[in-house]
C-alpha positions in Angstrom: 8.3 44.4 -12.1 6.1 42.3 -9.7 7.1 39.0 -8.2 5.2 36.8 -10.7 6.9 38.5 -13.7 10.3 38.0 -12.1 9.6 34.3 -11.6 8.4 34.0 -15.2 11.6 35.7 -16.5 13.6 33.4 -14.2 11.8 30.4 -15.6 12.4 31.4 -19.2 16.1 32.1 -18.6 16.4 28.7 -16.9 14.6 27.2 -19.8 16.8 28.8 -22.2 20.0 27.6 -20.5 18.5 24.1 -20.0 17.7 23.9 -23.7 20.8 25.7 -25.0 21.1 22.9 -27.5 18.1 22.1 -29.7 15.6 19.8 -28.0 15.3 16.2 -29.5 12.2 15.4 -31.5 9.1 14.9 -29.4 10.3 17.1 -26.5 9.3 20.8 -25.7 10.7 23.5 -23.4 9.0 22.9 -20.0 9.5 26.3 -18.5 7.0 28.4 -20.5 4.4 25.6 -19.9 5.1 25.6 -16.1 4.9 29.4 -16.0 1.6 29.5 -17.8 0.2 26.9 -15.5 1.3 28.9 -12.5 -0.3 32.0 -13.8 -3.6 30.1 -14.7 -4.2 28.8 -11.1 -2.3 31.5 -9.1 0.4 29.3 -7.6 2.6 32.3 -6.7 -0.2 33.7 -4.5 -0.7 30.5 -2.6 1.6 29.7 0.3 -0.7 27.2 2.1 -4.3 25.9 1.7 -7.0 24.2 3.8 -9.5 22.0 2.0 -12.5 20.2 3.6 -15.5 18.0 2.7 -16.4 14.3 2.6 -14.0 11.6 1.3 -13.5 7.9 0.9 -10.5 5.6 1.2 -9.9 2.4 -0.7 -8.3 -0.6 1.1 -5.4 -1.1 -1.2 -4.1 -4.7 -1.0 -7.2 -6.2 0.6 -9.7 -8.3 -1.3 -8.5 -7.9 -5.0 -11.8 -9.1 -6.6 -15.1 -8.5 -4.8 -18.3 -9.0 -6.7 -18.2 -7.4 -10.2 -16.2 -4.3 -9.1 -12.7 -3.5 -10.1 -11.9 -1.0 -7.4 -10.3 -1.6 -4.1 -12.9 -2.3 -1.4 -13.8 1.0 0.4 -13.4 1.5 4.1 -15.8 3.5 6.2 -16.5 7.1 4.9 -14.0 9.7 5.9 -16.5 12.3 7.4 -15.5 15.9 8.1 -12.4 15.4 6.2 -9.9 18.3 6.4 -6.4 18.7 4.9 -4.0 21.5 5.5 -1.0 21.8 3.2 1.8 24.3 3.8 4.5 24.1 1.2 6.6 26.8 2.8 7.0 24.8 6.0 6.9 21.3 4.3 4.0 20.2 6.5 0.6 18.5 5.9 -2.2 17.6 8.3 -5.1 15.4 7.5 -8.0 15.0 9.9 -11.3 13.1 9.6 -13.9 11.1 11.5 -14.2 7.4 10.8 -16.1 4.7 12.5 -13.9 2.9 15.0 -13.2 -0.8 15.2 -12.8 -1.7 11.6 -9.4 -0.5 10.4 -5.8 -0.4 11.6 -5.2 2.9 13.4 -2.1 3.5 11.3 -4.0 3.2 8.1 -5.0 6.5 6.5 -6.3 5.4 3.1 -4.8 3.6 0.1 -1.6 1.7 0.7 -0.6 0.9 4.2 -3.3 -1.5 5.4 -1.6 -3.9 7.8 -3.5 -6.6 9.8 -2.3 -7.6 13.2 -1.6 -4.0 14.3 -3.6 -1.9 16.8 -7.2 -1.3 15.6 -8.6 2.2 15.4 -10.4 2.9 18.8 -11.5 6.6 18.5 -13.7 8.5 16.1 -11.2 11.4 15.5 -8.2 10.5 13.4 -5.2 12.7 12.5 -2.2 12.1 10.2 0.7 14.6 10.1 3.8 15.2 8.0 6.6 17.6 9.0 9.6 17.3 6.8 11.0 13.9 7.0 8.8 12.8 9.9 5.2 11.5 9.8 2.9 10.2 12.6 -0.7 9.6 13.4 -3.0 10.1 16.5 -6.0 7.7 17.2 -8.2 10.2 19.1 -7.9 13.9 19.7 -5.6 13.7 22.8 -3.9 10.4 21.9 -0.2 9.7 22.0 1.5 10.3 18.6 2.7 7.2 16.8 5.4 7.3 14.3 4.5 6.1 10.8 6.3 3.2 9.1 9.1 4.3 6.8 7.2 3.4 3.6 4.0 5.2 4.8 6.0 8.3 5.9 7.6 8.6 2.5 4.2 8.4 0.6 2.6 11.0 2.9 5.5 13.3 2.3 5.0 12.8 -1.4 1.3 13.6 -1.1 2.2 17.2 -0.1 3.5 17.6 -3.7 1.3 15.6 -6.1 -1.5 18.1 -6.4 -1.6 21.0 -8.8 -0.1 23.8 -6.7 2.4 21.4 -5.0 3.6 20.1 -8.4 4.2 23.6 -9.7 6.1 24.7 -6.5 8.2 21.5 -6.6 9.1 22.1 -10.2 11.0 25.3 -9.1 13.0 23.5 -6.4 16.6 22.6 -6.9 17.0 19.1 -8.5 13.5 19.1 -10.1 15.1 18.9 -13.6 11.9 19.6 -15.6 11.4 17.9 -19.0 8.4 18.0 -21.2 6.9 16.3 -24.1 3.5 16.4 -25.9 0.7 14.1 -27.1 -2.8 13.9 -28.3 -5.3 12.5 -25.8 -9.0 11.5 -25.7 -11.0 12.3 -22.6 -11.9 9.2 -20.4 -15.4 8.2 -20.9 -17.6 8.8 -17.8 -15.8 11.1 -15.4 -14.3 13.4 -18.0 -17.1 13.0 -20.6 -16.6 12.0 -24.2 -14.2 14.0 -26.2 -15.2 14.3 -29.9 -11.9 15.8 -31.0 -8.5 14.8 -29.6 -6.8 17.5 -27.5 -3.1 18.2 -27.6 -1.6 18.0 -24.1 1.8 18.7 -22.6 3.3 16.3 -20.1 5.9 17.7 -17.8 8.0 15.5 -15.5 10.0 16.5 -12.5 11.9 14.8 -9.6 10.3 15.1 -6.2 12.1 14.3 -2.9 15.2 13.4 -4.9 13.6 10.0 -5.7 10.2 10.1 -7.4 9.8 11.1 -11.1 6.4 12.8 -11.2 4.6 13.9 -14.3 1.7 16.2 -14.8 -0.6 16.3 -17.8 -1.4 19.9 -18.6 -4.3 20.8 -21.0 -4.9 23.6 -23.4 -6.4 25.7 -20.6 -3.1 25.4 -18.7 -4.8 23.3 -16.1 -3.2 20.2 -14.5 -5.7 17.3 -15.0 -3.5 14.3 -14.1 -0.5 14.0 -11.8 1.2 10.6 -11.9 4.2 8.9 -10.3 5.3 5.4 -9.1 5.7 4.3 -5.5 7.5 1.1 -4.2 5.4 -1.7 -3.0 6.7 -5.2 -1.9 3.9 -6.9 -3.9 3.4 -4.9 -7.0 6.9 -3.3 -7.3 6.9 0.1 -8.9 3.2 0.9 -8.5 1.1 3.4 -10.3 0.1 6.3 -8.0 -1.9 9.2 -9.5 -4.4 12.0 -8.9 -7.0 13.2 -11.5 -8.7 16.6 -11.6 -11.4 17.7 -14.1 -11.5 21.2 -15.5 -14.9 22.1 -13.9 -13.7 21.1 -10.5 -11.2 24.0 -10.3 -12.9 26.7 -8.1 -11.9 30.4 -8.1 -11.1 31.2 -4.4 -10.0 34.7 -4.9 -6.8 36.6 -5.6 -6.4 34.8 -8.9 -6.1 31.4 -7.2 -7.9 28.3 -8.5 -8.0 25.0 -6.7 -9.6 21.7 -7.6 -12.6 20.8 -5.5 -13.0 17.1 -6.6 -10.2 14.6 -6.0 -9.9 11.2 -7.6 -6.8 9.0 -6.9 -5.6 5.6 -8.1 -3.2 3.1 -6.7 -2.5 0.6 -9.4 -3.5 1.1 -13.0 -7.0 2.1 -13.9 -7.3 -1.2 -15.8 -11.1 -1.9 -16.0 -10.7 -4.8 -18.4 -7.5 -6.3 -16.9 -5.9 -5.9 -20.2 -2.4 -5.2 -18.8 -2.5 -6.8 -15.4 -4.6 -9.3 -13.4 -4.7 -6.8 -10.4 -8.0 -5.2 -10.6 -8.0 -2.6 -7.9 -7.3 1.0 -8.5 -9.6 3.7 -6.8 -7.8 4.5 -3.6 -8.9 8.0 -2.4 -11.3 10.7 -3.5 -14.1 13.0 -2.5 -15.7 16.4 -2.8 -13.5 18.9 -1.0 -15.1 22.2 -2.0 -14.5 24.1 1.4 -11.3 25.8 0.4 -9.4 28.5 2.2 -6.2 30.1 0.9 -3.4 31.3 3.1 -5.3 30.7 6.4 -3.3 27.9 7.9 -2.3 27.2 11.5 1.3 27.0 12.7 2.7 23.6 11.8 2.7 21.1 14.6 6.2 20.4 15.9 7.6 16.9 15.5 6.9 15.1 18.8 10.0 13.8 20.6 8.5 10.3 20.7 8.3 10.3 16.9 12.0 11.4 16.5 13.0 8.7 19.0 11.0 6.1 17.2 13.2 6.2 14.1 14.9 3.1 15.2 11.6 1.3 15.3 11.6 1.1 11.6 13.7 -2.0 12.0 10.9 -3.7 13.9 10.0 -5.9 11.0 13.3 -7.7 11.2 12.9 -8.7 14.9 12.2 -12.4 14.9 11.1 -14.2 18.2 11.2 -17.9 17.9 8.9 -20.2 19.8 9.1 -24.0 19.7 5.5 -25.2 19.5 6.2 -29.0 19.0 9.1 -31.1 17.9 10.2 -29.6 14.6 7.5 -26.9 14.7 8.4 -23.3 15.3 6.4 -20.0 15.5 8.5 -17.2 14.1 6.9 -14.0 15.5 8.0 -10.8 17.0 5.9 -8.4 15.0 2.5 -7.9 13.5 2.6 -11.1 11.4 3.9 -14.6 12.2 5.3 -17.3 10.0 5.5 -21.1 11.0 8.4 -23.4 10.1 7.8 -27.1 9.9 10.7 -29.6 9.6 10.3 -32.7 7.5 12.9 -35.5 7.0 14.7 -33.8 4.0 13.4 -30.3 3.9 11.5 -27.5 5.7 8.1 -26.1 4.9 7.1 -22.5 5.9 3.5 -21.2 6.3 3.2 -17.5 5.3 5.6 -14.9 3.9 4.1 -11.6 5.1 4.9 -7.9 4.9 8.1 -7.4 2.9 11.5 -8.8 1.9 13.3 -7.5 5.0 10.9 -9.4 7.3 11.2 -12.7 5.3 15.0 -12.5 5.0 15.2 -12.3 8.8 12.8 -15.2 9.2 14.7 -17.3 6.7 17.9 -16.5 8.6 16.3 -17.7 11.9 15.1 -20.9 10.2 18.6 -21.6 8.9 19.9 -21.3 12.4 17.3 -23.8 13.6 17.7 -26.3 10.7 21.0 -25.6 9.0 21.2 -28.7 6.9 17.9 -28.8 5.1 16.5 -26.6 2.2 13.4 -24.5 2.7 11.4 -26.5 0.0 7.9 -25.1 0.3 6.2 -21.9 1.1 2.5 -22.2 1.9 0.6 -19.0 1.3 -2.8 -18.7 3.1 -4.4 -15.9 0.9 -3.7 -13.0 -1.4 -4.0 -9.9 0.8 -0.9 -7.8 0.2 0.3 -7.8 3.9 0.4 -11.6 3.6 2.4 -12.0 0.4 5.2 -9.3 0.5 7.7 -12.1 0.9 6.7 -14.5 -1.8 9.4 -13.2 -4.1 11.9 -13.6 -1.3 11.1 -17.4 -1.0 11.1 -17.9 -4.8 14.6 -16.3 -4.7 15.9 -18.9 -2.4 14.4 -21.7 -4.4 11.2 -22.5 -2.5 8.0 -23.7 -4.3 5.0 -21.6 -3.7 1.8 -23.5 -2.7 -1.3 -21.4 -3.0 -5.0 -21.7 -4.0 -5.6 -21.9 -7.7 -7.6 -18.6 -7.8 -4.4 -16.7 -6.9 -2.3 -18.2 -9.6 -2.9 -15.7 -12.5 -2.5 -12.7 -10.1 0.8 -14.1 -8.7 2.4 -15.2 -12.0 1.4 -12.1 -14.0 1.7 -9.3 -11.5 3.8 -10.4 -8.5 6.3 -13.2 -9.4 7.6 -11.8 -12.6 10.7 -10.2 -14.2 9.3 -6.7 -14.1 12.1 -4.3 -13.0 11.7 -2.7 -9.6 13.6 0.4 -9.8 12.5 2.3 -6.6 13.1 -0.5 -4.2 14.9 -3.5 -5.9 14.5 -6.9 -4.2 16.5 -10.1 -4.5 14.4 -11.5 -7.3 14.8 -8.4 -9.4 18.6 -8.1 -8.8 19.4 -11.8 -9.2 16.5 -13.4 -11.2 16.7 -17.3 -11.3 15.9 -19.1 -14.4 13.1 -21.0 -12.5 11.1 -17.8 -12.5 10.4 -18.1 -16.2 10.2 -21.9 -16.3 7.2 -22.0 -14.2 7.6 -25.1 -12.0 8.0 -23.3 -8.7 4.2 -23.4 -8.1 1.7 -25.9 -6.7 -1.9 -24.9 -6.7 -4.7 -26.2 -4.5 -8.3 -26.6 -5.2 -9.8 -28.4 -2.3 -7.0 -30.4 -0.4 -3.2 -30.9 -0.6 -0.8 -32.9 1.5 2.9 -32.7 2.2 4.3 -35.8 3.9 7.6 -37.7 4.4 5.7 -40.7 5.9 6.6 -39.5 9.3 5.1 -36.1 9.4 2.0 -35.0 7.5 0.8 -31.4 6.8 -2.7 -31.1 5.4 -3.6 -28.0 3.5 -7.3 -27.2 2.7 -9.4 -24.6 1.1 -11.9 -22.7 3.3 -15.1 -22.3 1.4 -15.9 -18.8 0.0 -15.5 -16.0 2.5 -16.6 -12.4 2.3 -13.2 -11.5 3.8 -11.1 -13.0 1.0 -11.4 -15.6 -1.7 -8.9 -18.4 -2.2 -8.1 -18.9 1.5 -6.1 -22.0 2.7 -5.4 -23.3 6.2 -2.7 -25.8 7.3 -3.2 -28.7 9.8 -0.7 -31.0 11.5 -2.8 -34.1 12.5 -0.3 -35.8 14.7 0.4 -32.6 16.7 -3.3 -31.4 16.4 -2.1 -28.0 15.4 -4.1 -25.7 13.1 -2.3 -22.8 11.3 -4.5 -20.0 9.9 -4.6 -16.3 9.0 -7.3 -13.7 9.4 -10.0 -16.3 10.4 -9.1 -15.8 14.1 -6.5 -13.4 15.4 -5.1 -14.9 18.6 -5.7 -12.8 21.7 -3.0 -10.2 22.2 -1.5 -10.2 25.7 -1.7 -6.5 26.0 -5.2 -6.2 24.6 -6.9 -8.9 26.6 -9.2 -11.6 25.1 -10.0 -11.4 21.3 -13.5 -10.6 20.2 -14.9 -13.8 18.5 -18.1 -14.5 16.7 -17.3 -12.7 13.4 -18.2 -14.4 10.1 -14.5 -15.3 9.7 -14.5 -17.0 13.1 -17.7 -18.9 12.3 -16.2 -20.0 8.9 -13.1 -21.4 10.7 -15.2 -23.2 13.2 -17.5 -24.7 10.5 -14.6 -25.7 8.4 -12.9 -27.7 11.1 -16.2 -29.4 11.9 -16.9 -30.3 8.3 -13.5 -31.9 7.9 -13.6 -33.5 11.2 -10.2 -32.1 12.3 -9.1 -32.8 15.8 -7.6 -29.5 16.8 -6.0 -28.7 20.2 -4.0 -25.6 19.3 -4.4 -22.7 16.8 -1.3 -20.9 15.6 -2.7 -17.6 14.1 -0.6 -15.6 11.7 -1.8 -12.5 13.7 -1.4 -12.7 17.5 -0.5 -15.5 19.9 -0.9 -19.2 20.1 -4.4 -20.0 21.4 -6.0 -23.3 22.7 -8.8 -24.5 20.5 -11.0 -24.8 23.6 -10.6 -21.2 24.3 -11.6 -20.3 20.7 -14.7 -22.5 21.0 -15.6 -20.9 24.3 -15.4 -17.5 22.7 -17.6 -18.7 19.7 -20.2 -20.3 21.9 -20.2 -17.3 24.3 
C-alpha cells in the first residue's frame, strides 16, 4: 500500500475515533474531506514549493478612506516577487524588488507599517521565517534585522494559510479538525456569478497552537478560501484571509496542483461598510504562475544577531523623558513620541501610538512626573493605525479622546467598543468601564479647539485636506511657541543626518502655520527629534 493510501487510512481511523459519538447537527466528519482535498491537489507529493511573479501590497492601517476606493492604499509594486515555502523545515523566504525611499524597511505588505522607523534604502528586499524567528534584509548583503514579535508571528502563520500548508497543518498534533457545511453563492466579479448555490464544507484547525484557521472546500475538493483572525492593537481580532479561484490552480506535475493567483484581505471585505466603518481590505495579491515543486534551497540558518535581538521586543516600553519647557515633556525612546502637558488640575497628552504596552509605559512615566493630577485628555493627531494603538488604553484610565470629527464614526464603531479581543486582550476588553457605552469620553474638532486653565493654553487646529491623511490635527502652545505635529515633518534623526524637506506634507504644515499666524520657535514631532522652526523653514526654502 503506497504512502498516500496509508495516510488516508490513518485519517479515516482518526476520524472514526474523533467522531466515536455521533456528530451534532450541522457538523460533518472532517477527515474524509481533508483526505479528498489532499488527493485532489497532491499535497503528499509536495514537500516545498517556489512561486514567482508580480505582486502588490496594501498599506494596512494607513489612509482609511482615499477617493472612492475601499481598499487599503497600495504601495509600490513588488517586482520579481518570489516565495519559497518549505513545510518540512518550517521555513519561508520572500524576495522582491521595490522602489526605495517610500516604505519602512521592516514592512513587507499588509499589517506592520510603522512610521518613524528606518526607511527602505535598497531595491532588493528579503523577508525570512525559520521556526519561531523572523527577520528582514534591506539590500542583498545587508545586516539582518529581527522582526517585531507581532510581525514574526504573522509571517510564521503565512507559511500555513495556503492550500497545501493548511492541509499539512491539519495533520499535525493539536490541529483538532472540525467541519461543517453550508450553501454559498460565488462572489460577483472575481469568482463570477453563480446561478445555483454550491454546497461547501468548511474545515477548521488550530495552527501554531493559537490561531483557529478555517478553509472553505468546494465540490471539486479545492480550497477556495482560507480564513483566520490575527491580533491588532486597533481593530482587535482582525479578519485575515486568502482566496483562490478554481481556474487559478495549475497542474505542475506529479499530481500536484497549486494556485497561481493570490488575493488576500486584512479586514473584512465590506464594500458597503455594512458591518464596520473600516473600509480597507485588499492587502496582498498577484499573479504567481512560475511554480516549481520540490526544488528548494537549503533553509537559511537563523542569524546570531536575530537570536540575540529577542530582548529587543521590549523596545516599545522604553520611555526617554525630556523636559521641553516648564510642565511640558517629550516622552520618546522609540519610533513614536508622545507629549505630556501639565495644566492646573490635569494633564493632557498628545498622541497614543503603537500599542497598549507602549502607552502603559508612557502613562507610568507621566504619573511619576505629575503624581497628583489625572490624565484628563488625549489629543489624537490622525487615524493611521500606528498612531492610535493606545486610544483604548487612555480610555481605560478615564481620559477623554479629542480627535477630528471625521474620525469619530471609525473610532466609536470599530476601535473604542465592547468587541471581545480574544487573541490579545487589552485593558479595555478585560475591565470595560461604563463610560465606554455612555459616549461622553469624546470631543470632536472641526476647525479649532482650545484647552485652557487661564494660565496655560493649548490650541488644537485642523490641517486642511492632505493627500497623506484626512482629519489631521496639530497642537500649539502659544506661550511656549511650541508646535506638536505628526507625519507633517519628521524631525531629523541624529543617526540619519538632516531630514529631507519639501514634501507636500511639509508644505502643508508651513502653509498652515502661516495661515493661522502662529509664532513658532520649536517643533516637537511625533517621529524624530525636537527641531527649531528656523531649521525647518531653512529646509523648506532650500
